[in-house]
N, C-alpha and C positions, 0 to 999 in steps of 0.2 A: 266168425259168422259172416252171414251173407249180406246183409243188410245196414245202411248207415243209421247210427243212432243219432236221435233227433232229441230234442227238448219238447216236441209234440206231446200232448195228452189227448187220449180218446175217449170218446164217450158214447155208448150206447144206451139209450133209455130201456127198462123193464117193460115187460108184457103184463099180462094179466093171468098167466099160468107158467107152469115150470116149462112147458113146450115153446111158449113165446120168449122164456128168458134164455132157453139154450140157443134160441135162433140170434138173440141178442149176442150172445156170448160167441157165438161163431162168427158173427160179423166182426165183432173185435178182434178175434184171434187172426182173422183175415188180415189186419193191420200189419201183422208180423210175419205174414209168409215169407220165406226165405231166410230169417234170421239164423234158424237153427239148421245146420247141415246134415247130409246123410251120415247115419251112424254115430252121432253125437247121443251121448249117454245124458238125460237131462232129467231133473229132478221136479216135480210138482210139489213145491213146498206149501203145506197147508196144516189147518187142525180139523182133525174129525171129530172133535168134541168129545168132553170128559163122559166117563160113563153115567148114566143118570139124566144127561143133557139133553133137552129136546129142540135145542135153538140152531145146533149146528148145520150147514148146509147138506142137503143130501149129496151122496157120490154122483149124482148126474152129471154135475158141472164139470166135477174131476174126470170123469169119463171122457167127456167131450174134449178136454186139454188133451187128455191122453191119446185121443182118436186122431185130434189135429197133428200132434206132434209126430205120429206114425205116419199122418199122410206127408209129412216133411221129410221123412226119411230118417228120423231121429227113434230113439229107444228110450221111451219115457218110463219113470217109476213114481210113486207117490211117497212122500217122506217127511217125517216129523221127528221130534227128539223125545227123550224122556223128561219129566219135570219133576220139580222139587217137592211138591205135597204128595201127601198119601190120596190113593183114589186108584183109578182104573189105567193110569199112563205113569206111574212112577218108576216101573221097568219096562222092559222092551216088549217082554211076554205079555204083561198086562195091556200095554199099550197096543199091541198088535191084536188081542181078544178084543178089545174095546173098538178099535178101527172095524173089525170083523161084525162086530154086533151092530154097529152103524151103517152098515153096507159097503163099509171099503175094503172089500175083497178083490183079489186079483180076477176073479172070473167078471164080477160087476165092472171093474174099472178098465180091464183089458191090459194091466200091467201089473209088476210086482210092487208090494207095499214093503217100505223099509225104514228102520229105525236108525235114523242120521247120526247118533252118537253110540251105537251098539246096543246091545241087550242090557248090558248092565251100566249103561251110562258114561263109560270108561274111555270110549273110543273118541279122544278128544286131542286138541293140540293148541297151543299157546301163541299168539301173535303180538307183537311188540307194535305200541301204537302212540303212547306220549301223549294222552288226553288230559284235560284237567283233572278228571276223576280216577281214569285208568290209566296206568302205565302200559298195562298188557292187558289183554282179553283172551280168554279159552272158549274155544267154539267146537263143534261138533266136526269130525275128520270128513265127513260127507262134501262140506265145502270144497275141500281139494280133491275129491275123488270123482264128482260128477264134470260132465262136460259144459253143462250152463243148468239153469233153473227157471222154472215158471214161479214166481212167487205170488201165489193164489190164495187172496185174503178175504175172510169176511169182516166186512167193515161194521163196527158197532161202539157201544161206549165201554168203558172200563173205568172201574172204580179208583184206581191209581193214577191213570195217565189220562183219563178224560175219554179218550177214544182209542181204538185198536184198528189198525189197519195194515198197511205194509211194513212201516217201519218196526211195529212191535213184532209181526210175523218173523221179520228178519233176524230182530235182537232177541227176544224170548225163545223164538223158533229154532234159531240155530245156536245159541247158548248152550255150554256146558251147564250141568246140574250146578257145579261151583261157581261158575260165572251166573247163573240163575240168583244164587244166595246171594252173593256180593252186591247184585242189584237191589236186592230186597232186604239189605243187613240193617238199615235203619227205621223199620217200619215195625211197631210192635202192638199189641193189642191194650187196649183201656176198657175196662168193665164199668157198664153202669149198671150197678145192683138193683136199681128201682125197675129196670125192664128186663133183668136175667129172670128165666124161669127155672134155672138150676138143671135144665136139661142135660147138659153133659156132653152135647156136640164138640163143643171146642176141645174138650179133653179126648173125646173119639178120635178126632181127626188129626190132632198135633203129629208131625211125623218124628218129632224128636223127644215127645214126652215133657215139654216144656210147660204145658198146661196141666194142672192137678186139682183135686178137690181141697179146699182150704178148710181150717177148722170151724168156720162162722157156716159151712155147707155151700159156699160159693166158690165158683173156680179161681185159683190164683195161678198168676203167672210168673215163670222163672226167665226174665229178660235176659240173664247171662246165658241160657240155654236155647233162648228163642232164635229162630234161624230168619224170622221175617217174612216168611212166605204169605202171611196174612190169610191162611185158608181159614183159620179158626173166626177172622173177621167174616170173610164172604159167606161162612156157612152158617153162622150164628141165625137161627129161625126168628129169635126174639128182636133181632138188630140192635143187641145189648153191648156190642163191641164197637169200637171205633180204631181206626188207627192213630196210633200215638207215634209222631215224629220225632225222631230224637234230633233232626236237623230238618232243614225246610224243605218240604216235599219236592219242591223243583229240583232237588238233588237226584232223588230217584229217576226224574224224567231225562236228567242229564247223562245218568249211567245208561237208561235204555237206549238214549240215542248214541252214545259213544259206543257201545255194544253193536249197535246196527251199523254205525258207520264203519266198525272194524271189519264186520262181515262185508257190507256192499263194498268196501274197496277192493275185496277179492274176488267178488263175483259179477261186478258191475258191467264189465264188457261182455259178460255171456248170460247175461239175464233179462227178462221181461217182468213187469210187475203189473197186476191185476186185482182190483178191489171189486168184490161184489157187495153192491150198496143193497142188499135183500135182506129182510126181517132184520132190519136196524134195531138192534135189542139195548137196553138200558147197561148191560153188562156183558161180559165176554162168555165164551163157550166152554170155559172151565168148571162153572156152576150147574150144579144138578136141577132139572126139572124145566120150566118152560118160562124163559125170560121175559120181562116185560118189553113190548114191541114199543119204539119211541118214535117210529116215522116209517112212513109207508115205503114200499119199494122203491127204488130210484134207477137202478141199472148197473152197468159196470164202467169203469172207469179205469184206463190202462195207461202204461207209458214204460219210459225207461229210466226214470228218476222217482224212487220211492217217498221222497219228500213232497214232490210236486204231485204224485199222485194221490197223497193223503190231503195234503192241501185242498185240490180240487173236489176230493170225496166231501170234506167237512164242508165245503162252501155248498155244495148239491145238496147235503141233508139240512145243512144250516148251523151256524155258529150258534144260535140262540138254544138249540136243542141239548147239545152239551152242557152250555153254562145251566141249563134249567136242570137237567138230571143230574150233573155233577157239579154243584154251584162252587163247591170250596176246592176245587183242582184247577189250578193254572194251566190248563192243557196248552196254550200257546207257547209257554216256555219252552217246549221241546221243539216247536218250530226255530226259535231264536236261536236255539244251541245247535241246530244242526247246520244252520249257517254260519254261526261263530267257529264251529271245528272244521268247515269246508265240506260238509257231507253233500251241500248243494251251491250253486251259484245264482240261484234264483230266490228273491224274498217270496216265500209263502203266504206271509200274513198278507202282503198286498193281493196275493189271488182270493184269499178268504174275505177281507175286508172291503176288497174293492179299490 
């Protein structure tokens, strides 16, 4: 790579229109001129939204990143991986169809769209890490196939991690489906029958048949079969299900961070990180419908360290926002764990709390 990596974090405020935001993104991309070299094959790692979701970022921003990469002489492509739950991204064919439905087409982007772990989600490899929760991590093969990455993340809330930004995009976004399941394995649903409307959505969306009708007419859950993807909880229209953690929920965040660290250690010398603090919603782009917006547009934060970029993003949105919308999620713990395992040598909580 052609430029010196630093601990600097760059910020460009948002405008009042998509056009003004594209200009802001163009300015922040200019901070990385010279990082990628001619003929580098560079993946733009992003999330194009689950089928039916209306809160994902439009493809205009990814198209601008692709155009900038081509100006640098690189060869860009847009990439994501298959997911654990049923829906529009469980396999590569469905995921590509969802991407195209959301405007993420080669014609619109000016570059190919790729499934990082293969059409069947099996193009993966194992890396030994020796972290407290994981001795090894399984990730998509695209990690070793590309010359570099632009990790482009829609910064927003998340029901299990409090917020979702660069670390989550690197972790869940590059993890194999088996690794995704390992991260979620201790989260199970618990039903509040007083709220349940017996609609059956939880039974319909369970990818492994762990949810079924009970003799009393209410759903029941086989926790031995449950893979912990929490889709039933996220999709319940009556909010009658909540996460039942077999262990301290902070362990999920540790697993998330450890997977991110494993990937980041492999790509950090050839990657840049950009968070889009636009349409900051309560929950992630994996859910159908229009998610509740919890903060006005802020702009773009970028740098070479995903932990620092996420910390700056939380600071700009406001820690109180995530405390308010996810009051029972100890989201600061993932920053503490990132420091503990050496993912960063900067204290991110000092950035957030001043």
